[in-house]
C-alpha positions in Angstrom: 1.0 -108.0 -111.8 -1.3 -105.6 -113.0 -3.5 -106.9 -115.9 -5.6 -104.1 -117.6 -8.3 -104.2 -120.4 -6.5 -101.9 -122.9 -9.6 -100.3 -124.0 -10.5 -98.8 -120.5 -8.0 -99.6 -118.3 -10.0 -101.6 -116.1 -8.0 -103.8 -113.6 -9.1 -107.6 -113.7 -8.1 -107.9 -110.1 -6.8 -105.8 -107.0 -4.2 -107.2 -104.1 -5.3 -106.3 -100.8 -1.8 -106.2 -98.9 -3.3 -106.1 -95.6 -1.9 -103.8 -92.9 1.4 -102.1 -94.0 4.3 -102.3 -92.0 2.7 -105.0 -89.5 3.1 -107.8 -92.2 5.0 -109.9 -89.6 1.9 -109.6 -87.2 -0.7 -110.7 -89.2 -1.2 -113.8 -87.7 -1.4 -112.3 -84.3 -3.8 -109.6 -85.3 -6.1 -112.0 -86.6 -6.6 -113.6 -83.3 -8.6 -110.7 -81.8 -10.3 -110.0 -85.2 -11.4 -113.8 -85.1 -12.5 -113.8 -81.8 -14.4 -110.2 -82.3 -16.3 -111.9 -85.3 -17.1 -115.0 -83.6 -18.7 -113.1 -80.6 -20.5 -110.5 -83.1 -22.0 -113.6 -85.2 -23.1 -115.6 -82.2 -24.2 -112.6 -80.4 -26.4 -111.0 -83.2 -27.6 -114.4 -84.3 -28.7 -115.0 -80.8 -30.4 -111.7 -80.6 -32.3 -112.2 -83.8 -33.5 -115.7 -82.6 -34.7 -114.5 -79.2 -36.6 -111.5 -81.1 -38.4 -114.0 -83.5 -39.3 -116.3 -80.9 -40.1 -114.6 -77.9 -43.8 -112.9 -78.0 -42.5 -110.2 -75.2 -40.1 -109.0 -77.5 -42.4 -108.3 -80.3 -42.3 -104.4 -79.9 -41.0 -101.8 -81.8 -37.9 -101.2 -79.7 -36.6 -104.8 -80.4 -37.8 -104.8 -84.1 -35.3 -101.9 -84.5 -32.7 -104.0 -82.4 -33.4 -106.7 -84.7 -32.5 -104.3 -87.9 -29.5 -103.4 -86.2 -28.4 -106.9 -85.6 -28.9 -108.0 -89.2 -27.0 -104.7 -90.4 -24.3 -105.9 -87.9 -24.0 -109.1 -89.3 -23.8 -107.9 -93.0 -21.2 -105.4 -92.1 -18.6 -107.5 -90.2 -19.2 -110.5 -92.7 -18.5 -108.4 -95.7 -14.9 -107.8 -94.6 -13.6 -110.0 -92.0 -13.5 -113.2 -93.6 -11.5 -111.8 -96.5 -9.3 -109.9 -93.9 -8.6 -113.7 -92.1 -7.9 -115.0 -95.4 -5.4 -112.5 -96.1 -3.7 -112.9 -92.6 -4.0 -116.7 -92.5 -3.6 -118.0 -96.1 -2.2 -115.0 -98.0 -5.2 -114.9 -100.4 -4.7 -111.3 -101.1 -6.4 -111.1 -104.9 -9.7 -109.9 -105.2 -11.5 -109.4 -108.5 -12.4 -105.8 -109.8 -16.0 -106.7 -109.6 -16.0 -108.5 -106.1 -14.1 -105.1 -105.0 -17.1 -103.1 -106.2 -19.6 -105.6 -104.6 -17.6 -105.7 -101.3 -17.6 -101.7 -101.5 -21.3 -101.5 -102.0 -22.1 -103.6 -99.1 -19.6 -101.9 -96.8 -21.0 -98.5 -97.1 -24.8 -99.8 -97.3 -24.3 -101.6 -94.0 -22.6 -98.6 -92.4 -24.9 -96.2 -93.8 -27.9 -98.7 -92.7 -26.4 -98.9 -89.1 -26.4 -94.8 -88.5 -29.8 -94.9 -90.0 -31.4 -97.6 -87.6 -29.5 -95.8 -84.5 -31.4 -92.7 -85.6 -34.6 -94.6 -85.6 -33.9 -96.2 -82.2 -33.1 -92.8 -80.8 -36.6 -91.6 -82.3 -38.2 -94.8 -80.6 -36.7 -93.7 -77.6 -38.1 -90.3 -77.8 -41.8 -91.6 -78.4 -41.4 -94.1 -75.6 -40.1 -91.3 -73.0 -42.1 -88.5 -74.3 -45.2 -90.0 -75.5 -45.6 -93.2 -73.4 -49.3 -93.4 -73.7 -49.4 -93.1 -77.3 -46.0 -95.3 -77.8 -48.1 -98.3 -79.1 -50.4 -96.2 -81.5 -47.4 -94.1 -83.0 -44.9 -96.8 -83.6 -47.3 -99.6 -85.1 -45.5 -102.4 -87.2 -46.7 -100.8 -90.6 -44.9 -97.5 -89.4 -41.8 -99.5 -88.5 -41.8 -101.4 -91.7 -42.3 -98.1 -93.6 -39.4 -96.3 -91.9 -37.1 -99.2 -91.8 -37.5 -99.5 -95.7 -37.2 -95.9 -96.1 -33.9 -95.9 -94.4 -33.0 -98.9 -96.3 -33.7 -97.2 -99.7 -32.1 -94.0 -98.7 -28.9 -95.6 -98.3 -29.0 -97.7 -101.3 -29.8 -94.6 -103.3 -27.0 -93.0 -102.3 -24.3 -95.5 -102.2 -25.0 -96.9 -105.7 -23.6 -94.0 -107.7 -20.4 -94.6 -105.6 -19.7 -98.0 -107.2 -20.5 -96.3 -110.8 -18.2 -93.5 -110.2 -15.3 -95.8 -108.8 -16.2 -98.2 -112.3 -15.7 -95.2 -114.7 -12.2 -94.3 -113.5 -9.4 -95.3 -115.4 -6.6 -97.3 -113.6 -2.8 -97.0 -114.3 -1.0 -96.8 -111.1 -0.8 -100.4 -110.2 -3.5 -102.8 -108.5 -2.0 -102.9 -104.9 -4.3 -101.9 -102.3 -2.6 -101.3 -98.9 -5.8 -102.2 -97.1 -7.9 -105.4 -95.7 -10.8 -104.6 -97.8 -11.9 -102.3 -100.8 -12.2 -98.7 -99.4 -13.6 -96.2 -101.6 -10.9 -93.5 -101.3 -7.8 -96.4 -101.5 -9.4 -97.5 -104.6 -9.8 -94.2 -106.2 -6.2 -93.2 -105.4 -5.1 -95.9 -107.9 -6.5 -94.3 -110.8 -4.6 -91.9 -113.0 -7.9 -90.0 -113.7 -9.5 -87.0 -112.0 -11.1 -88.1 -108.6 -12.4 -84.8 -107.5 -15.9 -86.3 -108.3 -15.2 -89.0 -106.0 -14.1 -86.9 -103.0 -16.9 -84.6 -103.3 -19.5 -87.0 -103.8 -18.1 -89.2 -100.9 -18.3 -86.1 -98.4 -21.6 -85.4 -99.5 -22.8 -89.0 -98.8 -21.3 -88.8 -95.3 -23.1 -85.5 -94.7 -26.5 -86.7 -96.0 -26.4 -90.1 -93.9 -24.0 -89.6 -91.1 -24.6 -85.8 -90.5 -28.3 -86.1 -90.7 -28.6 -88.9 -88.4 -26.4 -87.3 -86.0 -28.4 -84.1 -85.9 -31.7 -86.3 -85.4 -30.0 -88.3 -82.7 -29.0 -85.1 -81.0 -32.4 -83.4 -81.2 -34.0 -86.6 -80.0 -31.9 -86.8 -76.8 -32.3 -83.1 -76.1 -36.0 -83.6 -76.0 -35.6 -86.8 -73.8 -33.3 -84.8 -71.3 -35.7 -82.1 -71.2 -38.6 -84.7 -70.5 -36.6 -86.6 -68.1 -35.7 -83.3 -66.0 -39.1 -82.2 -65.7 -40.2 -85.7 -63.9 -41.0 -85.1 -60.3 -39.4 -88.2 -59.2 -35.6 -88.9 -59.1 -36.7 -92.8 -59.3 -38.8 -92.0 -62.2 -35.9 -90.1 -63.9 -33.6 -92.7 -63.3 -35.8 -95.5 -64.7 -36.8 -93.3 -67.8 -33.2 -92.6 -68.7 -32.0 -96.1 -68.0 -33.9 -97.3 -71.0 -31.6 -95.2 -72.9 -28.4 -96.4 -71.8 -27.8 -99.5 -74.3 -28.7 -97.3 -77.2 -26.3 -94.6 -76.0 -23.5 -97.3 -75.6 -24.1 -98.4 -79.2 -23.9 -94.9 -80.5 -20.6 -94.4 -78.7 -19.1 -97.9 -80.3 -20.5 -97.0 -83.6 -19.5 -93.3 -84.0 -16.3 -93.1 -81.9 -14.0 -95.1 -84.5 -15.9 -93.4 -87.2 -15.0 -90.0 -86.0 -11.5 -90.8 -85.4 -11.1 -92.5 -88.7 -12.7 -89.4 -90.4 -10.6 -86.6 -88.6 -7.3 -88.5 -88.6 -7.4 -89.0 -92.2 -8.0 -85.0 -92.9 -5.8 -83.7 -90.3 -3.6 -86.1 -89.0 -2.6 -88.0 -92.2 1.0 -87.4 -92.1 1.7 -87.9 -88.2 -0.4 -91.2 -87.9 0.8 -94.3 -89.6 -1.1 -96.1 -92.2 -1.3 -99.2 -90.2 -3.2 -97.4 -87.4 -5.8 -96.0 -90.0 -6.4 -99.3 -91.3 -6.7 -101.0 -87.9 -9.3 -98.2 -86.9 -11.1 -98.7 -90.0 -11.4 -102.3 -89.2 -12.6 -101.7 -85.6 -15.0 -99.3 -86.9 -16.7 -102.3 -88.8 -16.1 -104.9 -86.3 -16.7 -103.2 -82.7 -20.3 -102.3 -83.2 -21.4 -105.7 -84.3 -19.3 -107.3 -81.3 -20.5 -105.0 -78.4 -24.1 -104.1 -79.5 -25.4 -107.6 -78.4 -23.5 -107.8 -75.1 -24.3 -104.2 -74.2 -28.2 -104.9 -75.2 -28.0 -108.5 -73.5 -26.5 -106.9 -70.2 -28.7 -103.7 -70.2 -31.9 -104.6 -71.1 -34.1 -106.7 -68.6 -36.4 -108.2 -71.2 -33.6 -109.9 -73.2 -32.0 -110.9 -70.1 -35.0 -112.7 -68.9 -35.7 -114.4 -72.1 -32.0 -115.7 -72.0 -32.4 -117.0 -68.2 -35.8 -118.6 -69.2 -34.2 -120.3 -72.3 -31.1 -121.5 -70.1 -33.7 -123.1 -67.4 -35.9 -124.5 -70.0 -32.9 -126.5 -71.5 -31.5 -127.3 -67.9 -34.9 -128.8 -67.0 -34.9 -130.8 -70.5 -31.4 -132.1 -69.8 -32.4 -133.2 -66.3 -35.5 -134.8 -67.4 -33.5 -136.8 -70.1 -31.0 -138.1 -67.5 
């Protein structure tokens, strides 16, 4: 039931209906969601623990990885617990202010994810193209400054999004056919003019995603040129192998984002809404789940630290017995 403030038509709450058309499957859908979320939390917390405690990982590459892990934790925790409450307990109500807060954290974390991937591409560019100056270019103060600049860029661009959503009058009900407060899903419940929302949303996507993809593309173009110019095939393979984990992270982050973006604009009537919503959730859940696994498997230093910790714990266990 819709409850409205009579002066400005602001809803007291929204009802998140989950995945439309698949309500009977919510319990089954929740199992992969819950499993992936558990892997994401354990994996990213494990990475943060390793990077904090292991001196060998106190380098720019791993500081950027720590930023990525922290961002991933925020990104999936903002949405998945609420989705599981909808699937398991039918707790579908979310207050208007909570909806705005959730929206802010979703878009801030996704924007930050894109920004950190861009910084990691620049890190790989410096490591491969200027290996002798790597430690002098990417010092701790520089890493802190670029990380803060990336965060401030996202916050300054996303904050107005919540205000232009809040100013809208709502008179088309309060039921959202989604598992979280998506910007355009909320805007479409308004009976006001949402042209500003559409234009500003696209502008933010271009200023964040478009700019970051351009920087990543330029970085890898320069990396490829540097790698191809190496005389030894072994050196080329070794140089490019340092980028494989980052390339996988880019694929996991941008693939569902591109699918969601283009399917909404060019396949809106042919692709069912349930598919859009599942992909939107995968976009927020797949990178946090896969990034720790990929970096754990592909990065020798992280593998060595994990093995060292496992051996130490095994030795302690054997001594105690």
